[in-house]
C-alpha positions as CSV (number, residue, x, y, z in Angstrom):
1,M,108.4,81.6,83.5
2,F,110.9,79.2,84.7
3,F,114.2,79.9,86.7
4,K,116.3,79.1,83.7
5,D,114.5,81.8,81.8
6,I,115.6,84.5,84.3
7,I,118.5,86.7,83.4
8,G,121.2,86.5,86.0
9,Q,120.0,86.7,89.6
10,Q,121.7,83.3,90.5
11,E,121.9,84.1,94.2
12,A,118.2,84.9,94.4
13,K,117.3,81.8,92.4
14,E,119.4,79.4,94.6
15,R,117.9,81.1,97.8
16,L,114.4,80.4,96.5
17,L,115.1,76.9,95.5
18,Q,116.6,76.1,98.8
19,E,113.7,77.3,100.7
20,V,111.4,74.8,98.8
21,K,113.8,71.9,99.1
22,E,114.1,72.4,102.9
23,N,110.4,73.0,103.3
24,R,111.0,76.5,104.6
25,I,108.4,78.3,102.5
26,P,107.3,81.4,104.4
27,H,103.7,82.6,104.5
28,A,104.7,85.9,103.0
29,K,107.7,87.1,100.9
30,L,108.5,90.6,99.7
31,I,110.6,90.4,96.5
32,C,112.0,94.0,96.1
33,G,114.4,96.1,94.0
34,S,114.6,98.5,91.3
35,E,112.9,98.3,87.9
36,G,113.8,95.8,85.2
37,I,115.8,93.4,87.3
38,G,113.5,90.4,87.0
39,K,111.5,90.6,90.3
40,M,108.2,89.4,88.7
41,A,110.0,86.7,86.8
42,L,111.4,85.5,90.1
43,A,107.9,85.5,91.7
44,L,106.5,83.5,88.7
45,A,109.2,80.9,88.7
46,Y,109.1,80.4,92.4
47,A,105.3,80.1,92.4
48,R,105.6,77.5,89.5
49,Y,108.4,75.6,91.3
50,I,106.2,75.3,94.5
51,C,103.1,74.2,92.7
52,C,104.9,71.7,90.4
53,T,104.2,68.1,91.2
54,N,107.3,66.7,89.6
55,R,110.1,69.2,90.5
56,G,113.5,69.0,89.3
57,E,116.7,69.9,91.2
58,T,116.8,73.4,89.8
59,D,113.5,74.1,88.0
60,A,109.8,73.0,87.6
61,C,109.3,70.1,85.2
62,G,107.1,72.0,82.8
63,C,105.0,68.9,82.0
64,C,102.8,68.2,84.9
65,P,99.2,69.5,85.0
66,S,100.2,72.4,87.3
67,C,103.1,73.5,84.9
68,V,100.7,73.2,81.9
69,K,98.2,75.6,83.6
70,F,101.1,78.0,84.4
71,N,102.1,78.0,80.8
72,K,98.9,80.1,80.3
73,L,98.7,81.7,83.8
74,I,95.4,79.9,84.4
75,H,96.4,77.9,87.6
76,P,93.3,78.0,89.7
77,D,95.3,78.4,92.9
78,V,97.4,81.3,91.8
79,H,95.9,84.7,92.0
80,F,97.2,88.1,90.8
81,V,96.6,91.5,92.2
82,F,97.9,94.7,90.3
83,P,97.2,98.3,89.9
84,T,94.1,99.2,87.9
85,I,92.4,102.5,86.8
86,S,88.8,101.8,87.9
87,N,87.3,101.2,91.3
88,K,84.3,99.7,89.5
89,K,86.3,96.8,88.4
90,T,88.6,94.3,89.9
91,C,91.7,92.6,88.7
92,D,89.6,89.7,87.3
93,D,88.1,92.1,84.9
94,Y,91.5,92.8,83.4
95,M,92.8,89.2,83.6
96,P,92.8,88.5,79.8
97,E,94.9,91.6,79.2
98,W,97.2,90.7,82.1
99,R,97.9,87.2,81.1
100,T,98.6,88.2,77.6
101,F,100.8,91.1,78.7
102,V,102.9,89.1,81.3
103,L,103.3,86.0,79.1
104,R,104.6,88.2,76.2
105,N,107.4,89.6,78.4
106,P,107.9,89.3,82.2
107,Y,110.2,92.2,82.2
108,F,107.8,95.3,82.3
109,N,107.1,98.5,84.1
110,L,104.0,100.3,85.3
111,S,104.1,102.6,82.1
112,H,104.0,99.5,79.9
113,W,100.9,98.1,81.8
114,L,99.0,101.4,81.6
115,T,99.7,101.6,77.9
116,E,98.3,98.0,77.5
117,I,95.1,98.9,79.3
118,K,94.7,102.4,77.6
119,A,94.9,104.2,80.9
120,D,95.3,107.6,79.4
121,N,95.3,110.4,82.1
122,K,94.2,107.9,84.8
123,Q,96.5,107.0,87.7
124,A,97.0,103.4,88.6
125,V,95.9,102.1,92.2
126,I,95.2,98.9,93.8
127,Y,91.6,99.7,95.1
128,T,90.1,98.5,98.4
129,N,87.7,96.0,96.7
130,E,90.7,94.0,95.7
131,S,91.4,92.8,99.2
132,D,87.8,91.8,99.5
133,E,88.1,89.6,96.3
134,L,91.5,88.1,97.6
135,I,90.0,87.2,100.9
136,K,87.2,85.3,99.2
137,K,89.6,83.4,96.9
138,L,92.1,82.5,99.6
139,N,89.3,81.2,102.0
140,F,88.4,78.5,99.4
141,K,90.2,75.1,99.6
142,A,93.2,74.7,97.1
143,L,91.6,73.2,94.0
144,E,94.9,71.4,93.1
145,G,95.5,70.3,96.7
146,G,98.8,72.3,97.2
147,Y,99.6,75.9,98.0
148,K,97.4,78.9,97.3
149,V,99.5,81.8,96.0
150,A,98.7,85.5,95.8
151,I,101.1,87.4,93.6
152,I,100.7,91.1,94.3
153,W,102.6,93.5,91.9
154,L,103.4,97.0,93.3
155,P,101.8,96.8,96.7
156,E,103.0,100.3,97.4
157,R,100.0,101.4,95.3
158,F,97.5,100.0,97.8
159,Q,94.9,102.4,98.9
160,I,95.3,102.6,102.7
161,A,92.0,100.6,103.5
162,C,93.3,97.9,101.1
163,A,96.6,97.7,102.9
164,N,95.1,97.4,106.3
165,K,92.9,94.4,105.1
166,L,96.0,92.9,103.7
167,L,97.7,93.4,107.0
168,K,94.9,91.2,108.7
169,L,95.5,88.6,106.1
170,L,99.1,88.5,106.8
171,E,98.6,88.3,110.5
172,E,96.2,85.3,110.2
173,P,96.8,83.7,106.9
174,P,94.8,80.7,105.7
175,A,96.7,77.3,105.8
176,K,99.2,76.7,103.0
177,T,98.9,80.2,101.5
178,L,101.9,82.2,100.1
179,F,101.7,85.8,99.5
180,L,104.5,87.1,97.0
181,L,104.6,91.0,97.1
182,V,106.6,92.3,94.3
183,S,107.7,95.9,95.1
184,E,109.9,98.6,93.6
185,A,109.2,100.9,96.8
186,P,109.0,98.7,99.8
187,E,109.6,101.8,102.0
188,M,106.1,102.9,101.1
189,L,104.4,99.9,102.6
190,L,103.0,100.1,106.0
191,P,105.7,99.2,108.6
192,T,103.2,96.6,110.1
193,I,103.2,94.9,106.6
194,Q,106.9,95.1,106.3
195,S,107.4,93.5,109.6
196,R,105.2,90.5,108.6
197,V,106.9,89.5,105.4
198,Q,110.3,87.9,104.7
199,R,112.3,90.2,102.5
200,L,114.3,89.3,99.5
201,N,116.4,92.2,98.2
202,V,117.1,91.6,94.5
203,R,120.2,93.2,92.9
204,P,120.5,94.9,89.6
205,I,121.4,92.5,86.8
206,A,125.2,92.1,86.2
207,N,126.2,94.0,83.1
208,E,127.7,90.8,81.4
209,K,124.5,88.9,81.8
210,I,122.7,91.6,80.0
211,A,125.3,91.8,77.4
212,Q,125.1,88.1,76.8
213,V,121.2,88.3,76.4
214,L,121.6,91.1,73.9
215,R,124.2,89.1,71.9
216,E,122.1,85.9,71.8
217,K,118.7,87.1,71.5
218,Y,119.0,90.4,69.8
219,Q,122.1,89.8,67.6
220,I,124.0,92.8,69.0
221,E,127.7,92.8,68.2
222,E,130.0,92.3,71.3
223,Q,131.2,95.9,71.8
224,G,127.7,97.3,71.3
225,S,126.1,94.8,73.8
226,F,128.6,95.9,76.6
227,T,127.9,99.6,75.8
228,I,124.2,99.1,76.1
229,A,124.6,97.0,79.1
230,H,126.5,99.7,80.9
231,L,123.9,102.3,80.0
232,A,121.2,99.9,81.4
233,N,123.0,99.8,84.7
234,G,121.4,96.5,85.8
235,N,117.8,97.4,84.2
236,F,117.0,95.0,81.4
237,I,113.9,97.0,80.4
238,K,116.3,100.0,79.8
239,A,118.6,97.8,77.8
240,I,115.7,96.9,75.4
241,E,114.5,100.4,75.3
242,T,118.1,101.6,74.4
243,I,118.0,99.2,71.4
244,H,114.6,100.3,70.4
245,L,114.3,103.9,71.4
246,N,110.6,104.0,71.7
247,E,108.3,107.0,71.1
248,E,108.1,107.7,74.9
249,N,111.9,108.0,75.5
250,A,112.3,110.1,72.4
251,L,109.5,112.3,73.4
252,F,111.0,112.8,76.9
253,F,114.4,113.6,75.4
254,E,112.9,116.2,72.9
255,L,110.8,117.8,75.8
256,F,113.9,118.0,78.1
257,I,116.0,119.7,75.4
258,N,113.2,122.1,74.6
259,L,112.8,123.0,78.2
260,M,116.4,123.8,78.8
261,R,116.8,125.8,75.6
262,L,113.6,127.8,76.1
263,S,114.5,128.5,79.9
264,Y,117.9,129.6,78.9
265,Q,116.8,131.9,76.2
266,R,113.9,133.2,78.4
267,K,111.2,132.6,75.9
268,I,108.2,132.9,78.2
269,K,105.5,132.5,75.6
270,E,106.9,129.3,74.2
271,M,107.6,128.0,77.8
272,K,103.9,128.3,78.5
273,Q,103.1,126.4,75.3
274,W,105.7,123.8,76.4
275,S,104.0,123.3,79.9
276,E,100.6,122.8,78.1
277,K,102.2,120.1,75.9
278,V,103.4,118.2,78.9
279,A,100.2,118.7,80.8
280,D,98.5,116.7,78.1
281,L,100.8,113.5,78.7
282,G,98.6,112.2,81.5
283,R,99.7,112.0,85.3
284,E,101.6,108.7,85.0
285,R,103.7,109.8,82.0
286,Q,104.3,113.3,83.6
287,K,105.8,111.5,86.6
288,K,107.9,109.4,84.3
289,F,109.0,112.4,82.5
290,L,110.1,114.1,85.7
291,E,112.1,110.9,86.7
292,Y,113.6,111.2,83.2
293,C,114.5,115.0,83.9
294,Q,116.1,113.9,87.3
295,R,118.3,111.2,85.6
296,M,119.4,113.7,82.9
297,T,120.2,116.4,85.3
298,R,122.4,114.0,87.4
299,E,124.1,112.5,84.3
300,N,125.0,115.9,83.0
301,F,126.5,116.9,86.3
302,I,128.6,113.8,86.4
303,Y,129.6,114.3,82.8
304,N,131.6,117.4,83.8
305,F,134.0,115.1,85.6
306,H,135.0,113.2,82.4
307,Q,134.7,109.7,84.0
308,S,133.0,107.8,81.2
309,E,132.6,104.7,83.3
310,M,130.4,106.7,85.6
311,T,128.0,108.3,83.0
312,Y,124.9,106.4,81.7
313,L,123.9,108.4,78.6
314,T,122.7,107.2,75.1
315,P,124.7,108.4,72.2
316,D,122.0,111.2,71.5
317,E,122.0,112.2,75.1
318,Q,125.8,112.2,75.3
319,Q,126.0,114.4,72.3
320,F,123.6,116.9,74.0
321,A,125.6,116.7,77.1
322,T,128.7,117.9,75.4
323,R,127.1,121.3,75.1
324,F,124.7,121.3,78.1
325,A,126.6,119.7,81.0
326,P,128.5,122.9,81.8
327,F,125.2,124.6,82.8
328,V,124.7,122.0,85.4
329,N,127.2,122.6,88.3
330,E,127.8,122.7,92.0
331,R,126.0,126.1,92.2
332,N,122.7,124.8,90.7
333,I,122.5,121.0,90.9
334,M,120.7,120.7,94.2
335,G,118.3,123.5,93.3
336,I,117.3,121.8,90.0
337,M,116.9,118.4,91.8
338,D,114.8,119.9,94.7
339,E,112.5,121.7,92.2
340,L,112.1,118.5,90.1
341,S,111.2,116.6,93.3
342,E,108.8,119.2,94.3
343,A,107.1,119.1,90.8
344,Q,106.8,115.4,91.1
345,Q,105.2,115.6,94.6
346,H,102.7,118.2,93.2
347,I,101.8,115.9,90.3
348,E,101.2,113.1,92.7
349,Q,98.9,115.3,94.7
350,N,96.8,116.2,91.5
351,V,97.9,119.9,91.4
352,N,97.0,121.5,88.0
353,A,99.8,120.1,85.6
354,K,100.0,123.3,83.6
355,M,100.7,125.3,86.6
356,V,103.3,122.8,87.9
357,F,105.3,122.5,84.7
358,F,105.1,126.3,83.8
359,D,106.2,127.2,87.4
360,F,109.1,124.9,87.2
361,S,110.2,126.1,83.7
362,L,110.3,129.6,85.0
363,K,112.5,128.5,88.0
364,M,114.8,127.0,85.5
365,I,115.5,130.4,84.1
366,V,117.2,131.5,87.3
367,L,118.9,128.1,88.0
368,L,120.5,127.8,84.6
369,K,121.9,131.3,85.0
370,N,123.7,130.1,88.0
């Protein structure tokens, strides 16, 4: 990944380039922002530029020995830490899959990664043993003679013991070591970690930049590209998923429609069957589904105000909203969102999923009647 390959984010790119040129590279940087805006792409391009032995004015050369290794993510001084599904393994055990996954497309989310490693019903965590492995790696001398870089994806998924060990590393980092923490929920990091990193807040991608890529790379016609970019709301992953409505999004849409129809019709037996179906999705997909429900609830509420520029619905979702939106109003919007948040919290706490979703569907009977 080069800076030139990153979609938009000119301000962030210029700031990172300037740090290197002025020799102001921090020992730890927190690159944070919402999903699909290119945080990992920025981290990879920044690390490549730092390690490059023949840097250009605006990008790495792509030809030096360091860049050649970066092309395959096999640079010996660049280490990756990311969520996995087994405390019996370390990230090194997943490295072949990780390299293939990241090189295929640096714009990805946790759900994509879990699908790649066939996580099924397991939740992704950065286990404590990862910090021990990282300490060992960073205590070695840099093999290429430059910086040692640790790129940590989703540090908010650290086990607490792992986070505490990382804190010690950040307090007394080895010489010429750079930590790049790529986070979507920086508020979940320990305050002591937050205070020891330089923060870079990355903004959503500008709509016109997403539209441009859709036209040039995916041959989307001009009007369609701006429509999709608006729906994506700065999230390139969502833009691609809008083009190729994948099975997961289609499933979530179907489940949401069925939930609302069954709850409104008070079909208790079918609602129980619905909750069992959702319970079979696995914890991570259940959390993604609840996030989808929150988005659909919010968008249907806004749809009532007839402000098209403020709604972010796909054509199928918008067609459903024409009939469903009146049932989401000032009298029940907060109640629905509160119940969704509570359900999400219970799923994260490993409460029985069948009970969580059946209980939520029952509450929807009352809320929709309001």
